[in-house]
C-alpha positions as a Markdown table, in Angstrom:
| # | Residue | x | y | z |
|---|---|---|---|---|
| 1 | Unk | -128.6 | -20.7 | 68.5 |
| 2 | Unk | -126.1 | -18.0 | 67.2 |
| 3 | Unk | -127.5 | -18.5 | 63.7 |
| 4 | Unk | -131.0 | -18.0 | 65.0 |
| 5 | Unk | -130.0 | -14.8 | 66.8 |
| 6 | Unk | -128.3 | -13.3 | 63.7 |
| 7 | Unk | -131.2 | -14.4 | 61.5 |
| 8 | Unk | -133.7 | -12.5 | 63.6 |
| 9 | Unk | -131.4 | -9.5 | 63.9 |
| 10 | Unk | -131.2 | -9.4 | 60.1 |
| 11 | Unk | -135.0 | -9.5 | 59.8 |
| 12 | Unk | -135.4 | -6.8 | 62.4 |
| 13 | Unk | -132.8 | -4.5 | 60.8 |
| 14 | Unk | -134.5 | -5.2 | 57.4 |
| 15 | Unk | -137.9 | -4.2 | 58.7 |
| 16 | Unk | -136.6 | -1.2 | 60.5 |
| 17 | Unk | -134.7 | 0.0 | 57.5 |
| 18 | Unk | -137.8 | -0.5 | 55.3 |
| 19 | Unk | -140.1 | 1.2 | 57.7 |
| 20 | Unk | -137.8 | 4.1 | 58.2 |
| 21 | Unk | -137.4 | 4.5 | 54.4 |
| 22 | Unk | -141.2 | 4.4 | 53.9 |
| 23 | Unk | -141.8 | 6.7 | 56.9 |
| 24 | Unk | -139.3 | 9.2 | 55.5 |
| 25 | Unk | -140.9 | 9.0 | 52.1 |
| 26 | Unk | -144.3 | 9.6 | 53.7 |
| 27 | Unk | -143.2 | 12.7 | 55.6 |
| 28 | Unk | -141.2 | 14.0 | 52.7 |
| 29 | Unk | -144.3 | 13.8 | 50.6 |
| 30 | Unk | -146.4 | 15.4 | 53.3 |
| 31 | Unk | -143.9 | 18.3 | 53.5 |
| 32 | Unk | -143.9 | 18.6 | 49.7 |
| 33 | Unk | -147.7 | 18.7 | 49.6 |
| 34 | Unk | -147.8 | 21.3 | 52.4 |
| 35 | Unk | -145.2 | 23.4 | 50.8 |
| 36 | Unk | -147.1 | 23.4 | 47.5 |
| 37 | Unk | -150.4 | 24.2 | 49.4 |
| 38 | Unk | -148.6 | 27.1 | 51.2 |
| 39 | Unk | -147.4 | 28.5 | 47.8 |
| 40 | Unk | -151.0 | 28.4 | 46.5 |
| 41 | Unk | -152.3 | 30.2 | 49.6 |
| 42 | Unk | -149.6 | 32.9 | 49.3 |
| 43 | Unk | -150.4 | 33.3 | 45.6 |
| 44 | Unk | -154.2 | 33.6 | 46.3 |
| 45 | Unk | -153.6 | 36.2 | 49.0 |
| 46 | Unk | -151.5 | 38.3 | 46.7 |
| 47 | Unk | -154.2 | 38.3 | 44.0 |
| 48 | Unk | -157.0 | 39.5 | 46.3 |
| 49 | Unk | -156.0 | 43.2 | 46.4 |
| 50 | Unk | -155.8 | 43.3 | 42.6 |
| 51 | Unk | -159.4 | 42.1 | 42.4 |
| 52 | Unk | -161.0 | 44.4 | 44.9 |
| 53 | Unk | -161.6 | 48.1 | 44.2 |
| 54 | Unk | -158.8 | 50.6 | 45.0 |
| 55 | Unk | -158.9 | 52.0 | 48.5 |
| 56 | Unk | -161.4 | 49.3 | 49.4 |
| 57 | Unk | -160.1 | 49.0 | 53.0 |
| 58 | Unk | -159.9 | 52.7 | 53.8 |
| 59 | Unk | -161.2 | 53.5 | 57.3 |
| 60 | Unk | -164.1 | 55.5 | 55.9 |
| 61 | Unk | -165.5 | 52.5 | 54.1 |
| 62 | Unk | -166.9 | 51.3 | 57.5 |
| 63 | Unk | -169.0 | 54.4 | 57.7 |
| 64 | Unk | -170.0 | 54.7 | 54.0 |
| 65 | Unk | -170.4 | 50.9 | 53.4 |
| 66 | Unk | -171.0 | 49.5 | 49.9 |
| 67 | Unk | -174.1 | 48.7 | 47.9 |
| 68 | Unk | -175.4 | 45.1 | 47.8 |
| 69 | Unk | -174.6 | 45.1 | 44.1 |
| 70 | Unk | -171.0 | 46.0 | 44.7 |
| 71 | Unk | -170.7 | 43.4 | 47.5 |
| 72 | Unk | -172.1 | 40.7 | 45.2 |
| 73 | Unk | -169.7 | 41.6 | 42.5 |
| 74 | Unk | -166.7 | 41.3 | 44.9 |
| 75 | Unk | -168.0 | 37.9 | 46.0 |
| 76 | Unk | -168.3 | 36.6 | 42.4 |
| 77 | Unk | -164.9 | 37.9 | 41.4 |
| 78 | Unk | -163.2 | 36.4 | 44.4 |
| 79 | Unk | -165.1 | 33.1 | 43.9 |
| 80 | Unk | -163.9 | 32.9 | 40.3 |
| 81 | Unk | -160.3 | 33.4 | 41.4 |
| 82 | Unk | -160.6 | 30.9 | 44.3 |
| 83 | Unk | -161.9 | 28.3 | 42.0 |
| 84 | Unk | -159.2 | 29.0 | 39.4 |
| 85 | Unk | -156.4 | 28.8 | 42.0 |
| 86 | Unk | -157.8 | 25.6 | 43.7 |
| 87 | Unk | -158.6 | 27.2 | 47.1 |
| 88 | Unk | -161.8 | 27.0 | 49.0 |
| 89 | Unk | -162.1 | 30.6 | 50.1 |
| 90 | Unk | -160.4 | 34.0 | 49.6 |
| 91 | Unk | -161.6 | 36.7 | 52.0 |
| 92 | Unk | -160.6 | 40.0 | 53.7 |
| 93 | Unk | -161.0 | 40.9 | 57.3 |
| 94 | Unk | -161.0 | 44.1 | 59.3 |
| 95 | Unk | -161.0 | 44.7 | 63.0 |
| 96 | Unk | -163.9 | 46.8 | 64.2 |
| 97 | Unk | -163.6 | 47.4 | 68.0 |
| 98 | Unk | -163.2 | 44.0 | 69.6 |
| 99 | Unk | -164.7 | 42.1 | 66.7 |
| 100 | Unk | -163.5 | 40.9 | 63.3 |
| 101 | Unk | -165.7 | 41.6 | 60.3 |
| 102 | Unk | -165.7 | 40.4 | 56.7 |
| 103 | Unk | -165.2 | 43.1 | 54.1 |
| 104 | Unk | -165.3 | 40.6 | 51.2 |
| 105 | Unk | -165.3 | 36.8 | 50.7 |
| 106 | Unk | -165.6 | 34.2 | 48.0 |
| 107 | Unk | -168.1 | 31.4 | 48.0 |
| 108 | Unk | -168.4 | 27.9 | 46.6 |
| 109 | Unk | -170.6 | 27.2 | 43.5 |
| 110 | Unk | -173.2 | 25.5 | 45.8 |
| 111 | Unk | -173.3 | 28.5 | 48.1 |
| 112 | Unk | -173.7 | 30.9 | 45.2 |
| 113 | Unk | -176.4 | 28.8 | 43.7 |
| 114 | Unk | -178.5 | 28.5 | 46.9 |
| 115 | Unk | -177.5 | 31.9 | 48.2 |
| 116 | Unk | -176.6 | 30.4 | 51.6 |
| 117 | Unk | -173.6 | 30.8 | 53.9 |
| 118 | Unk | -172.4 | 33.9 | 52.1 |
| 119 | Unk | -170.2 | 36.3 | 54.0 |
| 120 | Unk | -171.2 | 39.9 | 53.1 |
| 121 | Unk | -169.5 | 43.2 | 53.8 |
| 122 | Unk | -169.7 | 44.0 | 57.5 |
| 123 | Unk | -170.7 | 40.5 | 58.7 |
| 124 | Unk | -169.1 | 39.6 | 62.0 |
| 125 | Unk | -166.8 | 36.6 | 61.9 |
| 126 | Unk | -168.2 | 34.9 | 65.0 |
| 127 | Unk | -165.9 | 31.9 | 65.4 |
| 128 | Unk | -162.7 | 33.7 | 64.2 |
| 129 | Unk | -159.4 | 32.1 | 65.0 |
| 130 | Unk | -157.4 | 33.8 | 67.8 |
| 131 | Unk | -154.4 | 33.8 | 65.3 |
| 132 | Unk | -156.2 | 36.7 | 63.4 |
| 133 | Unk | -155.8 | 39.0 | 66.4 |
| 134 | Unk | -152.1 | 37.9 | 66.8 |
| 135 | Unk | -151.5 | 38.7 | 63.1 |
| 136 | Unk | -153.0 | 42.2 | 63.4 |
| 137 | Unk | -150.9 | 42.8 | 66.5 |
| 138 | Unk | -147.5 | 41.5 | 65.2 |
| 139 | Unk | -148.1 | 42.4 | 61.5 |
| 140 | Unk | -146.6 | 39.0 | 60.6 |
| 141 | Unk | -148.2 | 36.4 | 58.3 |
| 142 | Unk | -149.2 | 33.1 | 59.9 |
| 143 | Unk | -150.4 | 29.7 | 58.8 |
| 144 | Unk | -153.2 | 28.1 | 60.8 |
| 145 | Unk | -155.2 | 24.9 | 60.9 |
| 146 | Unk | -158.6 | 25.8 | 62.2 |
| 147 | Unk | -162.3 | 24.7 | 62.2 |
| 148 | Unk | -165.2 | 27.1 | 61.9 |
| 149 | Unk | -168.8 | 26.7 | 60.7 |
| 150 | Unk | -167.6 | 26.5 | 57.0 |
| 151 | Unk | -165.3 | 23.5 | 57.7 |
| 152 | Unk | -161.8 | 22.6 | 58.7 |
| 153 | Unk | -159.1 | 24.4 | 56.8 |
| 154 | Unk | -155.4 | 25.0 | 56.3 |
| 155 | Unk | -155.2 | 28.8 | 56.2 |
| 156 | Unk | -152.9 | 31.7 | 55.5 |
| 157 | Unk | -153.5 | 35.1 | 57.1 |
| 158 | Unk | -151.6 | 37.9 | 55.4 |
| 159 | Unk | -151.4 | 41.3 | 57.1 |
| 160 | Unk | -151.9 | 44.3 | 54.8 |
| 161 | Unk | -152.1 | 48.1 | 55.1 |
| 162 | Unk | -154.3 | 50.3 | 53.0 |
| 163 | Unk | -153.0 | 53.5 | 51.6 |
| 164 | Unk | -154.5 | 55.5 | 54.5 |
| 165 | Unk | -152.8 | 53.2 | 57.1 |
| 166 | Unk | -155.8 | 51.0 | 57.9 |
| 167 | Unk | -154.7 | 47.5 | 58.8 |
| 168 | Unk | -156.6 | 44.5 | 57.3 |
| 169 | Unk | -156.0 | 40.8 | 56.7 |
| 170 | Unk | -156.3 | 38.7 | 53.5 |
| 171 | Unk | -157.2 | 35.1 | 54.3 |
| 172 | Unk | -157.2 | 32.1 | 52.1 |
| 173 | Unk | -158.4 | 28.6 | 53.0 |
| 174 | Unk | -157.6 | 25.2 | 51.5 |
| 175 | Unk | -159.9 | 22.4 | 52.7 |
| 176 | Unk | -158.0 | 20.0 | 54.9 |
| 177 | Unk | -159.9 | 17.1 | 53.3 |
| 178 | Unk | -158.1 | 17.9 | 50.0 |
| 179 | Unk | -154.7 | 17.7 | 51.8 |
| 180 | Unk | -155.7 | 14.5 | 53.6 |
| 181 | Unk | -156.9 | 12.9 | 50.4 |
| 182 | Unk | -153.4 | 13.3 | 48.9 |
| 183 | Unk | -151.7 | 12.2 | 52.2 |
| 184 | Unk | -154.0 | 9.1 | 52.4 |
| 185 | Unk | -153.2 | 8.2 | 48.9 |
| 186 | Unk | -149.5 | 8.4 | 49.6 |
| 187 | Unk | -150.1 | 6.4 | 52.8 |
| 188 | Unk | -151.8 | 3.7 | 50.8 |
| 189 | Unk | -148.8 | 3.5 | 48.5 |
| 190 | Unk | -146.5 | 3.3 | 51.6 |
| 191 | Unk | -148.6 | 0.5 | 53.1 |
| 192 | Unk | -148.6 | -1.4 | 49.8 |
| 193 | Unk | -144.8 | -1.1 | 49.8 |
| 194 | Unk | -144.5 | -2.4 | 53.3 |
| 195 | Unk | -146.7 | -5.4 | 52.5 |
| 196 | Unk | -144.7 | -6.1 | 49.5 |
| 197 | Unk | -141.4 | -6.1 | 51.4 |
| 198 | Unk | -142.9 | -8.3 | 54.1 |
| 199 | Unk | -144.2 | -10.8 | 51.6 |
| 200 | Unk | -140.6 | -11.1 | 50.3 |
| 201 | Unk | -139.7 | -12.4 | 53.8 |
| 202 | Unk | -142.4 | -15.1 | 53.9 |
| 203 | Unk | -140.3 | -17.8 | 52.0 |
| 204 | Unk | -137.5 | -17.3 | 54.5 |
| 205 | Unk | -139.9 | -17.9 | 57.4 |
| 206 | Unk | -141.3 | -21.0 | 55.8 |
| 207 | Unk | -137.9 | -22.5 | 55.2 |
| 208 | Unk | -136.7 | -21.8 | 58.7 |
| 209 | Unk | -139.9 | -23.0 | 60.5 |
| 210 | Unk | -138.8 | -26.6 | 60.9 |
| 211 | Unk | -135.6 | -25.5 | 62.4 |
| 212 | Unk | -137.3 | -23.2 | 64.8 |
| 213 | Unk | -139.7 | -25.9 | 65.9 |
| 214 | Unk | -136.7 | -28.2 | 66.7 |
| 215 | Unk | -135.1 | -25.4 | 68.8 |
| 216 | Unk | -138.4 | -24.8 | 70.5 |
| 217 | Unk | -138.7 | -28.4 | 71.6 |
| 218 | Unk | -135.2 | -28.5 | 72.8 |
| 219 | Unk | -135.7 | -25.4 | 74.9 |
| 220 | Unk | -139.0 | -26.8 | 76.3 |
| 221 | Unk | -137.2 | -29.9 | 77.4 |
| 222 | Unk | -134.4 | -27.8 | 79.0 |
| 223 | Unk | -136.9 | -25.6 | 80.8 |
| 224 | Unk | -138.8 | -28.6 | 82.2 |
| 225 | Unk | -135.5 | -30.2 | 83.4 |
| 226 | Unk | -134.3 | -26.9 | 85.0 |
| 227 | Unk | -137.8 | -26.4 | 86.6 |
| 228 | Unk | -137.6 | -29.8 | 88.2 |
| 229 | Unk | -134.1 | -29.1 | 89.4 |
| 230 | Unk | -135.2 | -25.8 | 90.9 |
| 231 | Unk | -138.2 | -27.5 | 92.6 |
| 232 | Unk | -135.9 | -30.1 | 94.1 |
| 233 | Unk | -133.5 | -27.3 | 95.3 |
| 234 | Unk | -136.4 | -25.5 | 96.9 |
| 235 | Unk | -137.6 | -28.6 | 98.7 |
| 236 | Unk | -134.0 | -29.2 | 100.0 |
| 237 | Unk | -133.7 | -25.5 | 101.1 |
| 238 | Unk | -137.0 | -25.4 | 102.9 |
| 239 | Unk | -136.3 | -28.8 | 104.5 |
| 240 | Unk | -133.0 | -27.5 | 105.7 |
| 241 | Unk | -134.6 | -24.3 | 106.9 |
| 242 | Unk | -137.3 | -26.3 | 108.7 |
| 243 | Unk | -134.7 | -28.6 | 110.4 |
| 244 | Unk | -132.7 | -25.5 | 111.4 |
| 245 | Unk | -135.7 | -23.9 | 112.9 |
| 246 | Unk | -136.6 | -27.1 | 114.8 |
| 247 | Unk | -133.1 | -27.4 | 116.1 |
| 248 | Unk | -133.2 | -23.8 | 117.3 |
| 249 | Unk | -136.6 | -24.4 | 118.9 |
| 250 | Unk | -135.5 | -27.5 | 120.7 |
| 251 | Unk | -132.3 | -25.8 | 121.9 |
| 252 | Unk | -134.2 | -22.9 | 123.3 |
| 253 | Unk | -136.7 | -25.1 | 125.0 |
| 254 | Unk | -133.9 | -27.1 | 126.6 |
| 255 | Unk | -132.3 | -24.0 | 127.8 |
| 256 | Unk | -135.6 | -22.6 | 129.2 |
| 257 | Unk | -136.4 | -25.8 | 130.9 |
| 258 | Unk | -133.0 | -26.5 | 132.5 |
| 259 | Unk | -133.5 | -24.3 | 135.6 |
| 260 | Unk | -137.1 | -25.2 | 136.3 |
| 261 | Unk | -136.4 | -28.9 | 135.9 |
| 262 | Unk | -133.4 | -28.5 | 138.3 |
| 263 | Unk | -135.7 | -26.8 | 140.8 |
| 264 | Unk | -138.4 | -29.5 | 140.5 |
| 265 | Unk | -135.7 | -32.3 | 140.9 |
| 266 | Unk | -134.2 | -30.6 | 143.9 |
| 267 | Unk | -137.5 | -30.1 | 145.7 |
| 268 | Unk | -138.7 | -33.6 | 144.9 |
| 269 | Unk | -135.4 | -35.1 | 146.2 |
| 270 | Unk | -135.5 | -33.0 | 149.3 |
| 271 | Unk | -139.1 | -34.1 | 150.1 |
| 272 | Unk | -138.2 | -37.8 | 149.5 |
| 273 | Unk | -135.1 | -37.7 | 151.7 |
| 274 | Unk | -136.9 | -35.8 | 154.6 |
| 275 | Unk | -139.8 | -38.2 | 154.3 |
| 276 | Unk | -137.5 | -41.2 | 154.5 |
| 277 | Unk | -135.9 | -39.7 | 157.6 |
| 278 | Unk | -139.3 | -38.9 | 159.1 |
| 279 | Unk | -138.3 | -35.3 | 159.6 |
| 280 | Unk | -140.5 | -33.6 | 157.0 |
| 281 | Unk | -143.1 | -31.2 | 158.3 |
| 282 | Unk | -146.4 | -30.4 | 156.7 |
| 283 | Unk | -145.3 | -26.8 | 155.9 |
| 284 | Unk | -142.1 | -28.0 | 154.3 |
| 285 | Unk | -144.0 | -30.6 | 152.2 |
| 286 | Unk | -146.6 | -28.0 | 151.0 |
| 287 | Unk | -143.8 | -25.4 | 150.4 |
| 288 | Unk | -141.9 | -27.9 | 148.2 |
| 289 | Unk | -145.0 | -29.1 | 146.4 |
| 290 | Unk | -146.0 | -25.4 | 145.7 |
| 291 | Unk | -142.5 | -24.8 | 144.3 |
| 292 | Unk | -142.8 | -27.8 | 142.1 |
| 293 | Unk | -146.3 | -26.8 | 140.8 |
| 294 | Unk | -145.0 | -23.2 | 140.2 |
| 295 | Unk | -142.2 | -24.5 | 138.0 |
| 296 | Unk | -144.4 | -27.0 | 136.2 |
| 297 | Unk | -146.7 | -24.1 | 135.3 |
| 298 | Unk | -143.7 | -22.2 | 134.0 |
| 299 | Unk | -142.8 | -25.2 | 131.8 |
| 300 | Unk | -146.4 | -25.3 | 130.5 |
| 301 | Unk | -146.3 | -21.5 | 129.8 |
| 302 | Unk | -143.1 | -22.0 | 127.9 |
| 303 | Unk | -144.7 | -24.6 | 125.7 |
| 304 | Unk | -147.7 | -22.4 | 125.0 |
| 305 | Unk | -145.4 | -19.5 | 124.0 |
| 306 | Unk | -143.5 | -21.7 | 121.6 |
| 307 | Unk | -146.7 | -23.2 | 120.2 |
| 308 | Unk | -148.3 | -19.8 | 119.7 |
| 309 | Unk | -145.2 | -18.3 | 118.1 |
| 310 | Unk | -144.8 | -21.0 | 115.5 |
| 311 | Unk | -148.4 | -21.5 | 114.7 |
| 312 | Unk | -149.5 | -20.4 | 111.2 |
| 313 | Unk | -152.0 | -17.9 | 112.5 |
| 314 | Unk | -153.2 | -15.7 | 109.5 |
| 315 | Unk | -155.7 | -13.7 | 111.6 |
| 316 | Unk | -155.0 | -10.1 | 112.6 |
| 317 | Unk | -154.5 | -9.6 | 116.3 |
| 318 | Unk | -154.3 | -6.7 | 118.7 |
| 319 | Unk | -151.2 | -6.5 | 121.0 |
| 320 | Unk | -148.8 | -4.0 | 122.4 |
| 321 | Unk | -145.4 | -4.0 | 120.7 |
| 322 | Unk | -143.6 | -4.3 | 124.0 |
| 323 | Unk | -145.5 | -7.6 | 124.6 |
| 324 | Unk | -144.3 | -8.9 | 121.3 |
| 325 | Unk | -140.7 | -8.3 | 122.3 |
| 326 | Unk | -141.3 | -9.9 | 125.7 |
| 327 | Unk | -142.6 | -13.1 | 124.0 |
| 328 | Unk | -139.6 | -13.1 | 121.6 |
| 329 | Unk | -137.2 | -12.6 | 124.5 |
| 330 | Unk | -138.8 | -15.4 | 126.5 |
| 331 | Unk | -138.3 | -17.8 | 123.6 |
| 332 | Unk | -135.0 | -16.7 | 122.1 |
| 333 | Unk | -133.3 | -14.6 | 124.7 |
| 334 | Unk | -131.5 | -17.5 | 126.3 |
| 335 | Unk | -129.6 | -18.2 | 123.0 |
| 336 | Unk | -128.3 | -14.6 | 123.1 |
| 337 | Unk | -127.2 | -15.0 | 126.7 |
| 338 | Unk | -125.3 | -18.1 | 125.9 |
| 339 | Unk | -123.4 | -16.2 | 123.1 |
| 340 | Unk | -122.6 | -13.3 | 125.5 |
| 341 | Unk | -124.7 | -11.0 | 123.3 |
| 342 | Unk | -126.5 | -8.2 | 125.0 |
| 343 | Unk | -129.8 | -7.1 | 123.7 |
| 344 | Unk | -130.9 | -3.5 | 124.5 |
| 345 | Unk | -134.5 | -2.5 | 123.8 |
| 346 | Unk | -136.0 | 1.0 | 123.7 |
| 347 | Unk | -139.6 | 0.3 | 123.0 |
| 348 | Unk | -142.4 | 2.9 | 122.9 |
| 349 | Unk | -145.6 | 1.5 | 124.2 |
| 350 | Unk | -147.7 | 1.2 | 121.0 |
| 351 | Unk | -150.8 | -1.0 | 120.5 |
| 352 | Unk | -151.1 | -2.3 | 117.0 |
| 353 | Unk | -153.6 | -4.4 | 115.1 |
| 354 | Unk | -152.0 | -6.6 | 112.4 |
| 355 | Unk | -150.6 | -10.1 | 111.7 |
| 356 | Unk | -148.6 | -10.4 | 115.0 |
| 357 | Unk | -147.0 | -13.7 | 114.3 |
| 358 | Unk | -145.7 | -12.7 | 110.9 |
| 359 | Unk | -144.3 | -9.5 | 112.3 |
| 360 | Unk | -142.7 | -11.5 | 115.2 |
| 361 | Unk | -141.1 | -13.9 | 112.8 |
| 362 | Unk | -139.5 | -11.0 | 110.8 |
| 363 | Unk | -138.1 | -9.5 | 114.0 |
| 364 | Unk | -136.7 | -12.9 | 115.2 |
| 365 | Unk | -135.1 | -13.4 | 111.8 |
| 366 | Unk | -133.3 | -10.0 | 112.1 |
| 367 | Unk | -132.2 | -10.8 | 115.6 |
| 368 | Unk | -130.9 | -14.2 | 114.6 |
| 369 | Unk | -129.1 | -12.7 | 111.6 |
| 370 | Unk | -127.5 | -10.2 | 114.0 |
| 371 | Unk | -126.5 | -13.0 | 116.4 |
| 372 | Unk | -124.9 | -15.0 | 113.5 |
| 373 | Unk | -123.0 | -11.9 | 112.4 |
| 374 | Unk | -121.7 | -11.2 | 115.8 |
| 375 | Unk | -120.8 | -14.7 | 116.8 |
| 376 | Unk | -119.7 | -14.0 | 120.4 |
| 377 | Unk | -119.7 | -11.0 | 122.6 |
| 378 | Unk | -121.6 | -8.1 | 121.0 |
| 379 | Unk | -124.8 | -6.1 | 121.2 |
| 380 | Unk | -128.1 | -5.8 | 119.4 |
| 381 | Unk | -130.0 | -2.5 | 119.8 |
| 382 | Unk | -133.7 | -2.4 | 119.1 |
| 383 | Unk | -135.7 | 0.9 | 118.9 |
| 384 | Unk | -139.4 | 1.1 | 118.3 |
| 385 | Unk | -141.3 | 4.4 | 118.1 |
| 386 | Unk | -144.1 | 6.1 | 116.2 |
| 387 | Unk | -143.8 | 9.3 | 114.2 |
| 388 | Unk | -145.2 | 9.8 | 110.7 |
| 389 | Unk | -145.2 | 5.9 | 110.7 |
| 390 | Unk | -144.4 | 3.1 | 113.0 |
| 391 | Unk | -140.6 | 2.4 | 113.0 |
| 392 | Unk | -138.8 | -0.7 | 114.2 |
| 393 | Unk | -135.0 | -0.6 | 114.1 |
| 394 | Unk | -132.7 | -3.6 | 114.7 |
| 395 | Unk | -129.0 | -2.8 | 114.8 |
| 396 | Unk | -126.1 | -5.1 | 115.5 |
| 397 | Unk | -122.4 | -4.9 | 116.1 |
| 398 | Unk | -121.6 | -7.7 | 113.7 |
| 399 | Unk | -119.4 | -5.8 | 111.3 |
| 400 | Unk | -122.0 | -5.0 | 108.6 |
| 401 | Unk | -122.8 | -6.4 | 105.2 |
| 402 | Unk | -120.2 | -6.1 | 102.3 |
| 403 | Unk | -121.2 | -3.1 | 100.2 |
| 404 | Unk | -120.8 | -5.1 | 97.0 |
| 405 | Unk | -123.6 | -7.5 | 98.0 |
| 406 | Unk | -125.9 | -5.3 | 100.2 |
| 407 | Unk | -128.3 | -4.9 | 97.3 |
| 408 | Unk | -128.7 | -8.6 | 96.8 |
| 409 | Unk | -129.5 | -9.7 | 100.4 |
| 410 | Unk | -133.2 | -9.9 | 99.7 |
| 411 | Unk | -132.7 | -12.2 | 96.6 |
| 412 | Unk | -134.0 | -15.7 | 97.2 |
| 413 | Unk | -131.2 | -18.2 | 98.1 |
| 414 | Unk | -128.6 | -15.5 | 98.4 |
| 415 | Unk | -126.7 | -15.7 | 101.7 |
| 416 | Unk | -123.5 | -14.2 | 103.2 |
| 417 | Unk | -123.3 | -17.0 | 105.7 |
| 418 | Unk | -121.7 | -20.4 | 105.3 |
| 419 | Unk | -124.0 | -22.7 | 103.4 |
| 420 | Unk | -124.1 | -25.0 | 106.4 |
| 421 | Unk | -126.0 | -22.5 | 108.4 |
| 422 | Unk | -127.6 | -20.2 | 105.8 |
| 423 | Unk | -130.4 | -21.0 | 103.4 |
| 424 | Unk | -130.8 | -17.6 | 101.8 |
| 425 | Unk | -134.6 | -17.4 | 102.2 |
| 426 | Unk | -135.0 | -15.6 | 105.6 |
| 427 | Unk | -134.6 | -12.0 | 104.4 |
| 428 | Unk | -136.5 | -12.8 | 101.2 |
| 429 | Unk | -139.5 | -14.1 | 103.2 |
| 430 | Unk | -139.1 | -11.2 | 105.6 |
| 431 | Unk | -139.4 | -8.6 | 102.9 |
| 432 | Unk | -142.4 | -10.4 | 101.4 |
| 433 | Unk | -144.1 | -10.3 | 104.8 |
| 434 | Unk | -143.4 | -6.6 | 105.4 |
| 435 | Unk | -144.2 | -5.4 | 101.9 |
| 436 | Unk | -147.1 | -7.7 | 100.8 |
| 437 | Unk | -148.8 | -8.7 | 104.1 |
| 438 | Unk | -148.2 | -5.6 | 106.3 |
| 439 | Unk | -148.1 | -2.9 | 103.6 |
| 440 | Unk | -144.8 | -1.6 | 104.9 |
| 441 | Unk | -141.1 | -1.3 | 103.9 |
| 442 | Unk | -137.8 | -2.7 | 105.1 |
| 443 | Unk | -134.5 | -1.1 | 104.4 |
| 444 | Unk | -130.9 | -1.9 | 105.4 |
| 445 | Unk | -127.7 | 0.0 | 105.7 |
| 446 | Unk | -124.3 | -0.3 | 107.4 |
| 447 | Unk | -123.9 | 2.0 | 110.4 |
| 448 | Unk | -121.2 | 2.9 | 112.9 |
| 449 | Unk | -122.2 | 3.7 | 116.5 |
| 450 | Unk | -120.8 | 4.0 | 120.1 |
| 451 | Unk | -121.9 | 1.6 | 122.8 |
| 452 | Unk | -120.4 | 1.7 | 126.3 |
| 453 | Unk | -117.4 | 3.7 | 125.1 |
| 454 | Unk | -116.7 | 1.2 | 122.3 |
| 455 | Unk | -116.8 | 1.8 | 118.6 |
| 456 | Unk | -119.2 | -0.6 | 116.9 |
| 457 | Unk | -120.1 | -1.3 | 113.3 |
| 458 | Unk | -122.9 | -3.4 | 111.9 |
| 459 | Unk | -126.1 | -3.6 | 109.9 |
| 460 | Unk | -129.2 | -1.7 | 110.7 |
| 461 | Unk | -132.6 | -2.9 | 109.4 |
| 462 | Unk | -135.4 | -0.4 | 109.5 |
| 463 | Unk | -139.0 | -1.7 | 109.3 |
| 464 | Unk | -141.5 | 1.0 | 108.4 |
| 465 | Unk | -145.2 | 0.2 | 109.0 |
| 466 | Unk | -148.3 | 2.3 | 108.2 |
| 467 | Unk | -149.3 | 4.6 | 111.0 |
| 468 | Unk | -152.9 | 3.4 | 110.8 |
| 469 | Unk | -151.9 | 0.0 | 112.3 |
| 470 | Unk | -151.8 | 1.8 | 115.6 |
| 471 | Unk | -154.9 | 1.1 | 117.7 |
| 472 | Unk | -155.5 | 4.1 | 120.0 |
| 473 | Unk | -157.2 | 3.4 | 123.3 |
């Protein structure tokens, strides 16, 4: 496995080094080509004033203009120089008000032959680059890549001043396709080099292929084995969790039924004894029977509460949050009383429409975690209110969660409890329910608070639910 790792690292470094070298070569060539083109543009700009008549750009030229014959001579002379220097166009520009006009311009052989697309003295440069105005303003030369009706060019604008102080610009264009042609050719050479270097590696891959297949098969077997082990562990954990829940449920049912069963037994015994002695009255009989019926109805209601709470109901329901806590208290409150744990609720009366059972299971899980953390003699504080969202806060006096593991408590199978009582799936499932099913958030932090003049420390879970779950009456 180590050899495989180093083998691939060597290949990666080899390819990276090769690619960097080729990339560096490509951009070096590009910079060299651009530098060469810029020199040609500069040379072409410097030649233009030598070709055009002396004092050609004096301010009075705009009033006096030039003859068509003079204009054509300028076009032809600039065209000859542009062709000799290898540029597309050489031209001069002048600002007239808020417009830029041509005072001279070269043309291609095709344009001269067909007498089309020629730029004559005084023609307005309609789609002039904004850089031209910047050059006139700053009096600094500038390179530009720009597209107009004549094509896409790499251009140099050179600011000049005539002997009478008139500012004008000499521009020279090189067709971008010419630059791209050289760059593309260089790119082809670079790609050819990359392919060559890659082909050198092919024999190494072929030799190593058999070894890689063997490793792949071994890894596949290991993955399958570990997957089976994980599935077995999951079944064991869920079974343990299920049995734990059933034990809690039976314990709570037994506690809830203890007093009603005692009342039923007491009333039945009293009725029997009085009947045997012949002293029972009709009122006493009916009163005892009514008491028995009342407590039987209570037992039936308790069973309904448990059945509804643990049923896998996936339908959204409408209920007041205070009723949710009343149901939870009727089912699990007795276990808190047995542990001398006080539960204090501050519940705002909010009606919500959501998955009630799933929300209830999350709250119960947080209460049970608080109970386990406290052990004996403590307090669990519950606050529920609506602001920019619906907030449910569950805070206990169980000492809190160690800071070094607080970020891991939502991980599956992670638990801070003894493995005999903790499965590590409760908080993981709670977060899934809140975030994925209820579109909310759940956060935890350690807090300190005062309760009945006593300093307390524990964990505080904050459930945040969307405000639109509220059903306004």
